[in-house]
mmCIF file of the N, C-alpha and C atoms, coordinates in Angstrom:
data_MODEL
# 
_entry.id   MODEL 
# 
loop_
_atom_site.group_PDB 
_atom_site.id 
_atom_site.type_symbol 
_atom_site.label_atom_id 
_atom_site.label_alt_id 
_atom_site.label_comp_id 
_atom_site.label_asym_id 
_atom_site.label_entity_id 
_atom_site.label_seq_id 
_atom_site.pdbx_PDB_ins_code 
_atom_site.Cartn_x 
_atom_site.Cartn_y 
_atom_site.Cartn_z 
_atom_site.occupancy 
_atom_site.B_iso_or_equiv 
_atom_site.pdbx_formal_charge 
_atom_site.auth_seq_id 
_atom_site.auth_comp_id 
_atom_site.auth_asym_id 
_atom_site.auth_atom_id 
_atom_site.pdbx_PDB_model_num 
ATOM 1   N N  . MET A 1 1  ? 52.756  -11.878 12.294 1.00 0.00 ? 1  MET A N  1 
ATOM 2   C CA . MET A 1 1  ? 51.830  -12.879 12.800 1.00 0.00 ? 1  MET A CA 1 
ATOM 3   C C  . MET A 1 1  ? 50.552  -12.227 13.320 1.00 0.00 ? 1  MET A C  1 
ATOM 4   N N  . GLU A 1 2  ? 50.691  -11.091 13.984 1.00 0.00 ? 2  GLU A N  1 
ATOM 5   C CA . GLU A 1 2  ? 49.526  -10.410 14.538 1.00 0.00 ? 2  GLU A CA 1 
ATOM 6   C C  . GLU A 1 2  ? 48.613  -9.888  13.435 1.00 0.00 ? 2  GLU A C  1 
ATOM 7   N N  . MET A 1 3  ? 49.168  -9.412  12.327 1.00 0.00 ? 3  MET A N  1 
ATOM 8   C CA . MET A 1 3  ? 48.368  -8.912  11.211 1.00 0.00 ? 3  MET A CA 1 
ATOM 9   C C  . MET A 1 3  ? 47.563  -10.032 10.573 1.00 0.00 ? 3  MET A C  1 
ATOM 10  N N  . ALA A 1 4  ? 48.134  -11.226 10.527 1.00 0.00 ? 4  ALA A N  1 
ATOM 11  C CA . ALA A 1 4  ? 47.421  -12.369 9.955  1.00 0.00 ? 4  ALA A CA 1 
ATOM 12  C C  . ALA A 1 4  ? 46.208  -12.728 10.816 1.00 0.00 ? 4  ALA A C  1 
ATOM 13  N N  . ALA A 1 5  ? 46.350  -12.635 12.128 1.00 0.00 ? 5  ALA A N  1 
ATOM 14  C CA . ALA A 1 5  ? 45.241  -12.947 13.027 1.00 0.00 ? 5  ALA A CA 1 
ATOM 15  C C  . ALA A 1 5  ? 44.127  -11.919 12.875 1.00 0.00 ? 5  ALA A C  1 
ATOM 16  N N  . VAL A 1 6  ? 44.507  -10.642 12.780 1.00 0.00 ? 6  VAL A N  1 
ATOM 17  C CA . VAL A 1 6  ? 43.503  -9.586  12.605 1.00 0.00 ? 6  VAL A CA 1 
ATOM 18  C C  . VAL A 1 6  ? 42.808  -9.757  11.258 1.00 0.00 ? 6  VAL A C  1 
ATOM 19  N N  . GLY A 1 7  ? 43.579  -10.043 10.210 1.00 0.00 ? 7  GLY A N  1 
ATOM 20  C CA . GLY A 1 7  ? 42.989  -10.269 8.886  1.00 0.00 ? 7  GLY A CA 1 
ATOM 21  C C  . GLY A 1 7  ? 42.054  -11.454 8.872  1.00 0.00 ? 7  GLY A C  1 
ATOM 22  N N  . GLY A 1 8  ? 42.445  -12.532 9.539  1.00 0.00 ? 8  GLY A N  1 
ATOM 23  C CA . GLY A 1 8  ? 41.586  -13.713 9.615  1.00 0.00 ? 8  GLY A CA 1 
ATOM 24  C C  . GLY A 1 8  ? 40.292  -13.430 10.363 1.00 0.00 ? 8  GLY A C  1 
ATOM 25  N N  . PHE A 1 9  ? 40.402  -12.661 11.444 1.00 0.00 ? 9  PHE A N  1 
ATOM 26  C CA . PHE A 1 9  ? 39.209  -12.297 12.215 1.00 0.00 ? 9  PHE A CA 1 
ATOM 27  C C  . PHE A 1 9  ? 38.268  -11.446 11.367 1.00 0.00 ? 9  PHE A C  1 
ATOM 28  N N  . LEU A 1 10 ? 38.815  -10.464 10.654 1.00 0.00 ? 10 LEU A N  1 
ATOM 29  C CA . LEU A 1 10 ? 37.977  -9.607  9.813  1.00 0.00 ? 10 LEU A CA 1 
ATOM 30  C C  . LEU A 1 10 ? 37.334  -10.400 8.683  1.00 0.00 ? 10 LEU A C  1 
ATOM 31  N N  . LEU A 1 11 ? 38.084  -11.314 8.100  1.00 0.00 ? 11 LEU A N  1 
ATOM 32  C CA . LEU A 1 11 ? 37.544  -12.150 7.027  1.00 0.00 ? 11 LEU A CA 1 
ATOM 33  C C  . LEU A 1 11 ? 36.424  -13.052 7.552  1.00 0.00 ? 11 LEU A C  1 
ATOM 34  N N  . ALA A 1 12 ? 36.610  -13.635 8.725  1.00 0.00 ? 12 ALA A N  1 
ATOM 35  C CA . ALA A 1 12 ? 35.575  -14.491 9.309  1.00 0.00 ? 12 ALA A CA 1 
ATOM 36  C C  . ALA A 1 12 ? 34.326  -13.677 9.648  1.00 0.00 ? 12 ALA A C  1 
ATOM 37  N N  . THR A 1 13 ? 34.511  -12.481 10.197 1.00 0.00 ? 13 THR A N  1 
ATOM 38  C CA . THR A 1 13 ? 33.375  -11.615 10.532 1.00 0.00 ? 13 THR A CA 1 
ATOM 39  C C  . THR A 1 13 ? 32.611  -11.230 9.273  1.00 0.00 ? 13 THR A C  1 
ATOM 40  N N  . PHE A 1 14 ? 33.344  -10.875 8.213  1.00 0.00 ? 14 PHE A N  1 
ATOM 41  C CA . PHE A 1 14 ? 32.719  -10.524 6.946  1.00 0.00 ? 14 PHE A CA 1 
ATOM 42  C C  . PHE A 1 14 ? 31.958  -11.714 6.369  1.00 0.00 ? 14 PHE A C  1 
ATOM 43  N N  . GLY A 1 15 ? 32.510  -12.905 6.474  1.00 0.00 ? 15 GLY A N  1 
ATOM 44  C CA . GLY A 1 15 ? 31.838  -14.101 5.975  1.00 0.00 ? 15 GLY A CA 1 
ATOM 45  C C  . GLY A 1 15 ? 30.543  -14.390 6.713  1.00 0.00 ? 15 GLY A C  1 
ATOM 46  N N  . VAL A 1 16 ? 30.563  -14.228 8.034  1.00 0.00 ? 16 VAL A N  1 
ATOM 47  C CA . VAL A 1 16 ? 29.352  -14.461 8.833  1.00 0.00 ? 16 VAL A CA 1 
ATOM 48  C C  . VAL A 1 16 ? 28.283  -13.440 8.470  1.00 0.00 ? 16 VAL A C  1 
ATOM 49  N N  . LEU A 1 17 ? 28.691  -12.182 8.318  1.00 0.00 ? 17 LEU A N  1 
ATOM 50  C CA . LEU A 1 17 ? 27.739  -11.133 7.946  1.00 0.00 ? 17 LEU A CA 1 
ATOM 51  C C  . LEU A 1 17 ? 27.141  -11.412 6.572  1.00 0.00 ? 17 LEU A C  1 
ATOM 52  N N  . CYS A 1 18 ? 27.967  -11.797 5.614  1.00 0.00 ? 18 CYS A N  1 
ATOM 53  C CA . CYS A 1 18 ? 27.464  -12.120 4.273  1.00 0.00 ? 18 CYS A CA 1 
ATOM 54  C C  . CYS A 1 18 ? 26.500  -13.309 4.325  1.00 0.00 ? 18 CYS A C  1 
ATOM 55  N N  . GLY A 1 19 ? 26.820  -14.314 5.108  1.00 0.00 ? 19 GLY A N  1 
ATOM 56  C CA . GLY A 1 19 ? 25.933  -15.465 5.247  1.00 0.00 ? 19 GLY A CA 1 
ATOM 57  C C  . GLY A 1 19 ? 24.586  -15.071 5.825  1.00 0.00 ? 19 GLY A C  1 
ATOM 58  N N  . PHE A 1 20 ? 24.596  -14.209 6.829  1.00 0.00 ? 20 PHE A N  1 
ATOM 59  C CA . PHE A 1 20 ? 23.348  -13.732 7.436  1.00 0.00 ? 20 PHE A CA 1 
ATOM 60  C C  . PHE A 1 20 ? 22.510  -12.967 6.419  1.00 0.00 ? 20 PHE A C  1 
ATOM 61  N N  . LEU A 1 21 ? 23.144  -12.071 5.662  1.00 0.00 ? 21 LEU A N  1 
ATOM 62  C CA . LEU A 1 21 ? 22.411  -11.273 4.680  1.00 0.00 ? 21 LEU A CA 1 
ATOM 63  C C  . LEU A 1 21 ? 21.855  -12.120 3.546  1.00 0.00 ? 21 LEU A C  1 
ATOM 64  N N  . VAL A 1 22 ? 22.607  -13.116 3.110  1.00 0.00 ? 22 VAL A N  1 
ATOM 65  C CA . VAL A 1 22 ? 22.115  -14.011 2.056  1.00 0.00 ? 22 VAL A CA 1 
ATOM 66  C C  . VAL A 1 22 ? 20.920  -14.807 2.560  1.00 0.00 ? 22 VAL A C  1 
ATOM 67  N N  . ARG A 1 23 ? 20.978  -15.258 3.805  1.00 0.00 ? 23 ARG A N  1 
ATOM 68  C CA . ARG A 1 23 ? 19.853  -16.008 4.372  1.00 0.00 ? 23 ARG A CA 1 
ATOM 69  C C  . ARG A 1 23 ? 18.599  -15.141 4.454  1.00 0.00 ? 23 ARG A C  1 
ATOM 70  N N  . GLN A 1 24 ? 18.754  -13.877 4.859  1.00 0.00 ? 24 GLN A N  1 
ATOM 71  C CA . GLN A 1 24 ? 17.627  -12.950 4.902  1.00 0.00 ? 24 GLN A CA 1 
ATOM 72  C C  . GLN A 1 24 ? 17.054  -12.733 3.499  1.00 0.00 ? 24 GLN A C  1 
ATOM 73  N N  . LEU A 1 25 ? 17.931  -12.544 2.527  1.00 0.00 ? 25 LEU A N  1 
ATOM 74  C CA . LEU A 1 25 ? 17.487  -12.309 1.156  1.00 0.00 ? 25 LEU A CA 1 
ATOM 75  C C  . LEU A 1 25 ? 16.738  -13.514 0.601  1.00 0.00 ? 25 LEU A C  1 
ATOM 76  N N  . VAL A 1 26 ? 17.245  -14.707 0.841  1.00 0.00 ? 26 VAL A N  1 
ATOM 77  C CA . VAL A 1 26 ? 16.583  -15.917 0.345  1.00 0.00 ? 26 VAL A CA 1 
ATOM 78  C C  . VAL A 1 26 ? 15.189  -16.056 0.959  1.00 0.00 ? 26 VAL A C  1 
ATOM 79  N N  . GLY A 1 27 ? 15.063  -15.777 2.242  1.00 0.00 ? 27 GLY A N  1 
ATOM 80  C CA . GLY A 1 27 ? 13.756  -15.852 2.890  1.00 0.00 ? 27 GLY A CA 1 
ATOM 81  C C  . GLY A 1 27 ? 12.758  -14.862 2.303  1.00 0.00 ? 27 GLY A C  1 
ATOM 82  N N  . ARG A 1 28 ? 13.221  -13.662 2.040  1.00 0.00 ? 28 ARG A N  1 
ATOM 83  C CA . ARG A 1 28 ? 12.326  -12.657 1.461  1.00 0.00 ? 28 ARG A CA 1 
ATOM 84  C C  . ARG A 1 28 ? 11.951  -13.000 0.029  1.00 0.00 ? 28 ARG A C  1 
ATOM 85  N N  . LEU A 1 29 ? 12.899  -13.503 -0.734 1.00 0.00 ? 29 LEU A N  1 
ATOM 86  C CA . LEU A 1 29 ? 12.586  -13.888 -2.113 1.00 0.00 ? 29 LEU A CA 1 
ATOM 87  C C  . LEU A 1 29 ? 11.622  -15.069 -2.154 1.00 0.00 ? 29 LEU A C  1 
ATOM 88  N N  . ARG A 1 30 ? 11.766  -16.015 -1.232 1.00 0.00 ? 30 ARG A N  1 
ATOM 89  C CA . ARG A 1 30 ? 10.825  -17.141 -1.174 1.00 0.00 ? 30 ARG A CA 1 
ATOM 90  C C  . ARG A 1 30 ? 9.416   -16.666 -0.877 1.00 0.00 ? 30 ARG A C  1 
ATOM 91  N N  . SER A 1 31 ? 9.272   -15.748 0.063  1.00 0.00 ? 31 SER A N  1 
ATOM 92  C CA . SER A 1 31 ? 7.933   -15.271 0.392  1.00 0.00 ? 31 SER A CA 1 
ATOM 93  C C  . SER A 1 31 ? 7.361   -14.411 -0.731 1.00 0.00 ? 31 SER A C  1 
ATOM 94  N N  . LEU A 1 32 ? 8.222   -13.707 -1.455 1.00 0.00 ? 32 LEU A N  1 
ATOM 95  C CA . LEU A 1 32 ? 7.751   -12.862 -2.541 1.00 0.00 ? 32 LEU A CA 1 
ATOM 96  C C  . LEU A 1 32 ? 7.285   -13.684 -3.733 1.00 0.00 ? 32 LEU A C  1 
ATOM 97  N N  . PHE A 1 33 ? 8.073   -14.673 -4.137 1.00 0.00 ? 33 PHE A N  1 
ATOM 98  C CA . PHE A 1 33 ? 7.755   -15.441 -5.338 1.00 0.00 ? 33 PHE A CA 1 
ATOM 99  C C  . PHE A 1 33 ? 7.020   -16.746 -5.058 1.00 0.00 ? 33 PHE A C  1 
ATOM 100 N N  . GLY A 1 34 ? 7.082   -17.269 -3.850 1.00 0.00 ? 34 GLY A N  1 
ATOM 101 C CA . GLY A 1 34 ? 6.460   -18.555 -3.578 1.00 0.00 ? 34 GLY A CA 1 
ATOM 102 C C  . GLY A 1 34 ? 5.276   -18.484 -2.645 1.00 0.00 ? 34 GLY A C  1 
ATOM 103 N N  . GLY A 1 35 ? 4.952   -17.295 -2.152 1.00 0.00 ? 35 GLY A N  1 
ATOM 104 C CA . GLY A 1 35 ? 3.860   -17.160 -1.205 1.00 0.00 ? 35 GLY A CA 1 
ATOM 105 C C  . GLY A 1 35 ? 2.509   -17.104 -1.885 1.00 0.00 ? 35 GLY A C  1 
ATOM 106 N N  . LEU A 1 36 ? 1.473   -17.150 -1.098 1.00 0.00 ? 36 LEU A N  1 
ATOM 107 C CA . LEU A 1 36 ? 0.118   -17.037 -1.608 1.00 0.00 ? 36 LEU A CA 1 
ATOM 108 C C  . LEU A 1 36 ? -0.271  -15.571 -1.668 1.00 0.00 ? 36 LEU A C  1 
ATOM 109 N N  . ALA A 1 37 ? -1.061  -15.229 -2.640 1.00 0.00 ? 37 ALA A N  1 
ATOM 110 C CA . ALA A 1 37 ? -1.537  -13.850 -2.773 1.00 0.00 ? 37 ALA A CA 1 
ATOM 111 C C  . ALA A 1 37 ? -2.886  -13.721 -2.086 1.00 0.00 ? 37 ALA A C  1 
ATOM 112 N N  . ALA A 1 38 ? -3.070  -12.637 -1.380 1.00 0.00 ? 38 ALA A N  1 
ATOM 113 C CA . ALA A 1 38 ? -4.346  -12.360 -0.734 1.00 0.00 ? 38 ALA A CA 1 
ATOM 114 C C  . ALA A 1 38 ? -4.683  -10.892 -0.965 1.00 0.00 ? 38 ALA A C  1 
ATOM 115 N N  . GLU A 1 39 ? -5.913  -10.638 -1.304 1.00 0.00 ? 39 GLU A N  1 
ATOM 116 C CA . GLU A 1 39 ? -6.338  -9.264  -1.520 1.00 0.00 ? 39 GLU A CA 1 
ATOM 117 C C  . GLU A 1 39 ? -6.704  -8.654  -0.182 1.00 0.00 ? 39 GLU A C  1 
ATOM 118 N N  . GLY A 1 40 ? -6.050  -7.554  0.156  1.00 0.00 ? 40 GLY A N  1 
ATOM 119 C CA . GLY A 1 40 ? -6.291  -6.901  1.435  1.00 0.00 ? 40 GLY A CA 1 
ATOM 120 C C  . GLY A 1 40 ? -6.936  -5.544  1.262  1.00 0.00 ? 40 GLY A C  1 
ATOM 121 N N  . VAL A 1 41 ? -7.441  -5.033  2.372  1.00 0.00 ? 41 VAL A N  1 
ATOM 122 C CA . VAL A 1 41 ? -8.080  -3.727  2.404  1.00 0.00 ? 41 VAL A CA 1 
ATOM 123 C C  . VAL A 1 41 ? -7.462  -2.930  3.552  1.00 0.00 ? 41 VAL A C  1 
ATOM 124 N N  . CYS A 1 42 ? -7.184  -1.662  3.298  1.00 0.00 ? 42 CYS A N  1 
ATOM 125 C CA . CYS A 1 42 ? -6.675  -0.800  4.366  1.00 0.00 ? 42 CYS A CA 1 
ATOM 126 C C  . CYS A 1 42 ? -7.826  -0.502  5.316  1.00 0.00 ? 42 CYS A C  1 
ATOM 127 N N  . VAL A 1 43 ? -7.740  -0.987  6.563  1.00 0.00 ? 43 VAL A N  1 
ATOM 128 C CA . VAL A 1 43 ? -8.823  -0.803  7.524  1.00 0.00 ? 43 VAL A CA 1 
ATOM 129 C C  . VAL A 1 43 ? -8.566  0.351   8.476  1.00 0.00 ? 43 VAL A C  1 
ATOM 130 N N  . ARG A 1 44 ? -7.322  0.829   8.529  1.00 0.00 ? 44 ARG A N  1 
ATOM 131 C CA . ARG A 1 44 ? -7.000  1.920   9.452  1.00 0.00 ? 44 ARG A CA 1 
ATOM 132 C C  . ARG A 1 44 ? -5.702  2.571   9.020  1.00 0.00 ? 44 ARG A C  1 
ATOM 133 N N  . ARG A 1 45 ? -5.629  3.897   9.214  1.00 0.00 ? 45 ARG A N  1 
ATOM 134 C CA . ARG A 1 45 ? -4.408  4.633   8.933  1.00 0.00 ? 45 ARG A CA 1 
ATOM 135 C C  . ARG A 1 45 ? -4.207  5.617   10.076 1.00 0.00 ? 45 ARG A C  1 
ATOM 136 N N  . TYR A 1 46 ? -3.004  5.654   10.616 1.00 0.00 ? 46 TYR A N  1 
ATOM 137 C CA . TYR A 1 46 ? -2.731  6.590   11.694 1.00 0.00 ? 46 TYR A CA 1 
ATOM 138 C C  . TYR A 1 46 ? -1.320  7.126   11.546 1.00 0.00 ? 46 TYR A C  1 
ATOM 139 N N  . SER A 1 47 ? -1.059  8.220   12.234 1.00 0.00 ? 47 SER A N  1 
ATOM 140 C CA . SER A 1 47 ? 0.252   8.858   12.127 1.00 0.00 ? 47 SER A CA 1 
ATOM 141 C C  . SER A 1 47 ? 0.934   8.872   13.481 1.00 0.00 ? 47 SER A C  1 
ATOM 142 N N  . SER A 1 48 ? 2.259   8.953   13.435 1.00 0.00 ? 48 SER A N  1 
ATOM 143 C CA . SER A 1 48 ? 3.052   9.137   14.646 1.00 0.00 ? 48 SER A CA 1 
ATOM 144 C C  . SER A 1 48 ? 4.127   10.159  14.324 1.00 0.00 ? 48 SER A C  1 
ATOM 145 N N  . GLU A 1 49 ? 4.611   10.800  15.356 1.00 0.00 ? 49 GLU A N  1 
ATOM 146 C CA . GLU A 1 49 ? 5.623   11.836  15.165 1.00 0.00 ? 49 GLU A CA 1 
ATOM 147 C C  . GLU A 1 49 ? 6.973   11.314  15.626 1.00 0.00 ? 49 GLU A C  1 
ATOM 148 N N  . GLY A 1 50 ? 7.975   11.480  14.782 1.00 0.00 ? 50 GLY A N  1 
ATOM 149 C CA . GLY A 1 50 ? 9.316   11.048  15.113 1.00 0.00 ? 50 GLY A CA 1 
ATOM 150 C C  . GLY A 1 50 ? 10.018  12.031  16.024 1.00 0.00 ? 50 GLY A C  1 
ATOM 151 N N  . SER A 1 51 ? 11.204  11.676  16.451 1.00 0.00 ? 51 SER A N  1 
ATOM 152 C CA . SER A 1 51 ? 11.960  12.513  17.391 1.00 0.00 ? 51 SER A CA 1 
ATOM 153 C C  . SER A 1 51 ? 12.413  13.824  16.766 1.00 0.00 ? 51 SER A C  1 
ATOM 154 N N  . GLU A 1 52 ? 12.513  13.869  15.435 1.00 0.00 ? 52 GLU A N  1 
ATOM 155 C CA . GLU A 1 52 ? 12.943  15.089  14.773 1.00 0.00 ? 52 GLU A CA 1 
ATOM 156 C C  . GLU A 1 52 ? 11.770  15.903  14.253 1.00 0.00 ? 52 GLU A C  1 
ATOM 157 N N  . GLY A 1 53 ? 10.562  15.569  14.656 1.00 0.00 ? 53 GLY A N  1 
ATOM 158 C CA . GLY A 1 53 ? 9.381   16.299  14.225 1.00 0.00 ? 53 GLY A CA 1 
ATOM 159 C C  . GLY A 1 53 ? 8.779   15.792  12.931 1.00 0.00 ? 53 GLY A C  1 
ATOM 160 N N  . ASN A 1 54 ? 9.291   14.690  12.387 1.00 0.00 ? 54 ASN A N  1 
ATOM 161 C CA . ASN A 1 54 ? 8.747   14.118  11.152 1.00 0.00 ? 54 ASN A CA 1 
ATOM 162 C C  . ASN A 1 54 ? 7.461   13.360  11.450 1.00 0.00 ? 54 ASN A C  1 
ATOM 163 N N  . THR A 1 55 ? 6.542   13.365  10.492 1.00 0.00 ? 55 THR A N  1 
ATOM 164 C CA . THR A 1 55 ? 5.304   12.610  10.623 1.00 0.00 ? 55 THR A CA 1 
ATOM 165 C C  . THR A 1 55 ? 5.424   11.327  9.824  1.00 0.00 ? 55 THR A C  1 
ATOM 166 N N  . TYR A 1 56 ? 5.123   10.202  10.459 1.00 0.00 ? 56 TYR A N  1 
ATOM 167 C CA . TYR A 1 56 ? 5.174   8.892   9.814  1.00 0.00 ? 56 TYR A CA 1 
ATOM 168 C C  . TYR A 1 56 ? 3.762   8.318   9.761  1.00 0.00 ? 56 TYR A C  1 
ATOM 169 N N  . TRP A 1 57 ? 3.346   7.856   8.586  1.00 0.00 ? 57 TRP A N  1 
ATOM 170 C CA . TRP A 1 57 ? 2.035   7.252   8.424  1.00 0.00 ? 57 TRP A CA 1 
ATOM 171 C C  . TRP A 1 57 ? 2.152   5.735   8.510  1.00 0.00 ? 57 TRP A C  1 
ATOM 172 N N  . HIS A 1 58 ? 1.242   5.132   9.236  1.00 0.00 ? 58 HIS A N  1 
ATOM 173 C CA . HIS A 1 58 ? 1.187   3.679   9.400  1.00 0.00 ? 58 HIS A CA 1 
ATOM 174 C C  . HIS A 1 58 ? -0.161  3.196   8.861  1.00 0.00 ? 58 HIS A C  1 
ATOM 175 N N  . HIS A 1 59 ? -0.157  2.056   8.209  1.00 0.00 ? 59 HIS A N  1 
ATOM 176 C CA . HIS A 1 59 ? -1.374  1.484   7.636  1.00 0.00 ? 59 HIS A CA 1 
ATOM 177 C C  . HIS A 1 59 ? -1.613  0.101   8.220  1.00 0.00 ? 59 HIS A C  1 
ATOM 178 N N  . VAL A 1 60 ? -2.874  -0.195  8.504  1.00 0.00 ? 60 VAL A N  1 
ATOM 179 C CA . VAL A 1 60 ? -3.285  -1.516  8.982  1.00 0.00 ? 60 VAL A CA 1 
ATOM 180 C C  . VAL A 1 60 ? -4.156  -2.130  7.893  1.00 0.00 ? 60 VAL A C  1 
ATOM 181 N N  . TYR A 1 61 ? -3.751  -3.303  7.416  1.00 0.00 ? 61 TYR A N  1 
ATOM 182 C CA . TYR A 1 61 ? -4.485  -3.992  6.358  1.00 0.00 ? 61 TYR A CA 1 
ATOM 183 C C  . TYR A 1 61 ? -5.192  -5.206  6.924  1.00 0.00 ? 61 TYR A C  1 
ATOM 184 N N  . GLY A 1 62 ? -6.359  -5.470  6.414  1.00 0.00 ? 62 GLY A N  1 
ATOM 185 C CA . GLY A 1 62 ? -7.121  -6.651  6.800  1.00 0.00 ? 62 GLY A CA 1 
ATOM 186 C C  . GLY A 1 62 ? -7.333  -7.549  5.598  1.00 0.00 ? 62 GLY A C  1 
ATOM 187 N N  . PHE A 1 63 ? -7.236  -8.851  5.804  1.00 0.00 ? 63 PHE A N  1 
ATOM 188 C CA . PHE A 1 63 ? -7.461  -9.813  4.727  1.00 0.00 ? 63 PHE A CA 1 
ATOM 189 C C  . PHE A 1 63 ? -7.902  -11.141 5.320  1.00 0.00 ? 63 PHE A C  1 
ATOM 190 N N  . THR A 1 64 ? -8.478  -11.966 4.482  1.00 0.00 ? 64 THR A N  1 
ATOM 191 C CA . THR A 1 64 ? -8.942  -13.290 4.893  1.00 0.00 ? 64 THR A CA 1 
ATOM 192 C C  . THR A 1 64 ? -7.962  -14.331 4.375  1.00 0.00 ? 64 THR A C  1 
ATOM 193 N N  . THR A 1 65 ? -7.512  -15.210 5.266  1.00 0.00 ? 65 THR A N  1 
ATOM 194 C CA . THR A 1 65 ? -6.564  -16.257 4.886  1.00 0.00 ? 65 THR A CA 1 
ATOM 195 C C  . THR A 1 65 ? -7.276  -17.383 4.135  1.00 0.00 ? 65 THR A C  1 
ATOM 196 N N  . ALA A 1 66 ? -6.481  -18.300 3.605  1.00 0.00 ? 66 ALA A N  1 
ATOM 197 C CA . ALA A 1 66 ? -7.039  -19.417 2.839  1.00 0.00 ? 66 ALA A CA 1 
ATOM 198 C C  . ALA A 1 66 ? -7.936  -20.315 3.707  1.00 0.00 ? 66 ALA A C  1 
ATOM 199 N N  . ASP A 1 67 ? -7.649  -20.377 5.029  1.00 0.00 ? 67 ASP A N  1 
ATOM 200 C CA . ASP A 1 67 ? -8.478  -21.215 5.902  1.00 0.00 ? 67 ASP A CA 1 
ATOM 201 C C  . ASP A 1 67 ? -9.636  -20.443 6.532  1.00 0.00 ? 67 ASP A C  1 
ATOM 202 N N  . GLY A 1 68 ? -9.900  -19.208 6.075  1.00 0.00 ? 68 GLY A N  1 
ATOM 203 C CA . GLY A 1 68 ? -11.081 -18.462 6.505  1.00 0.00 ? 68 GLY A CA 1 
ATOM 204 C C  . GLY A 1 68 ? -10.895 -17.529 7.679  1.00 0.00 ? 68 GLY A C  1 
ATOM 205 N N  . ARG A 1 69 ? -9.673  -17.408 8.212  1.00 0.00 ? 69 ARG A N  1 
ATOM 206 C CA . ARG A 1 69 ? -9.445  -16.479 9.342  1.00 0.00 ? 69 ARG A CA 1 
ATOM 207 C C  . ARG A 1 69 ? -9.259  -15.058 8.831  1.00 0.00 ? 69 ARG A C  1 
ATOM 208 N N  . TYR A 1 70 ? -9.807  -14.090 9.561  1.00 0.00 ? 70 TYR A N  1 
ATOM 209 C CA . TYR A 1 70 ? -9.616  -12.680 9.224  1.00 0.00 ? 70 TYR A CA 1 
ATOM 210 C C  . TYR A 1 70 ? -8.408  -12.165 10.013 1.00 0.00 ? 70 TYR A C  1 
ATOM 211 N N  . VAL A 1 71 ? -7.459  -11.552 9.320  1.00 0.00 ? 71 VAL A N  1 
ATOM 212 C CA . VAL A 1 71 ? -6.206  -11.125 9.923  1.00 0.00 ? 71 VAL A CA 1 
ATOM 213 C C  . VAL A 1 71 ? -5.995  -9.644  9.632  1.00 0.00 ? 71 VAL A C  1 
ATOM 214 N N  . LYS A 1 72 ? -5.523  -8.924  10.646 1.00 0.00 ? 72 LYS A N  1 
ATOM 215 C CA . LYS A 1 72 ? -5.119  -7.530  10.458 1.00 0.00 ? 72 LYS A CA 1 
ATOM 216 C C  . LYS A 1 72 ? -3.610  -7.462  10.691 1.00 0.00 ? 72 LYS A C  1 
ATOM 217 N N  . THR A 1 73 ? -2.931  -6.720  9.829  1.00 0.00 ? 73 THR A N  1 
ATOM 218 C CA . THR A 1 73 ? -1.501  -6.582  9.971  1.00 0.00 ? 73 THR A CA 1 
ATOM 219 C C  . THR A 1 73 ? -1.094  -5.147  9.670  1.00 0.00 ? 73 THR A C  1 
ATOM 220 N N  . ARG A 1 74 ? -0.088  -4.679  10.388 1.00 0.00 ? 74 ARG A N  1 
ATOM 221 C CA . ARG A 1 74 ? 0.410   -3.312  10.201 1.00 0.00 ? 74 ARG A CA 1 
ATOM 222 C C  . ARG A 1 74 ? 1.596   -3.341  9.257  1.00 0.00 ? 74 ARG A C  1 
ATOM 223 N N  . CYS A 1 75 ? 1.612   -2.437  8.326  1.00 0.00 ? 75 CYS A N  1 
ATOM 224 C CA . CYS A 1 75 ? 2.718   -2.343  7.373  1.00 0.00 ? 75 CYS A CA 1 
ATOM 225 C C  . CYS A 1 75 ? 3.380   -0.983  7.474  1.00 0.00 ? 75 CYS A C  1 
# 
């Protein structure tokens, strides 16, 4: 009886995790294939150093939205 409860708990946990991942994937696919395209320009590039001494490059892109607002975003 105890093994059935543990198995049921693991199965339920796995199901919730799969549901979460599928929801994330669907959201990303919608934005990739159904979103609007905007041409951006790299307005800034900077580096940061990780805890192990690695250098990470960060880019800031600027673009104009469909309603005329100028937006900067870090990628």
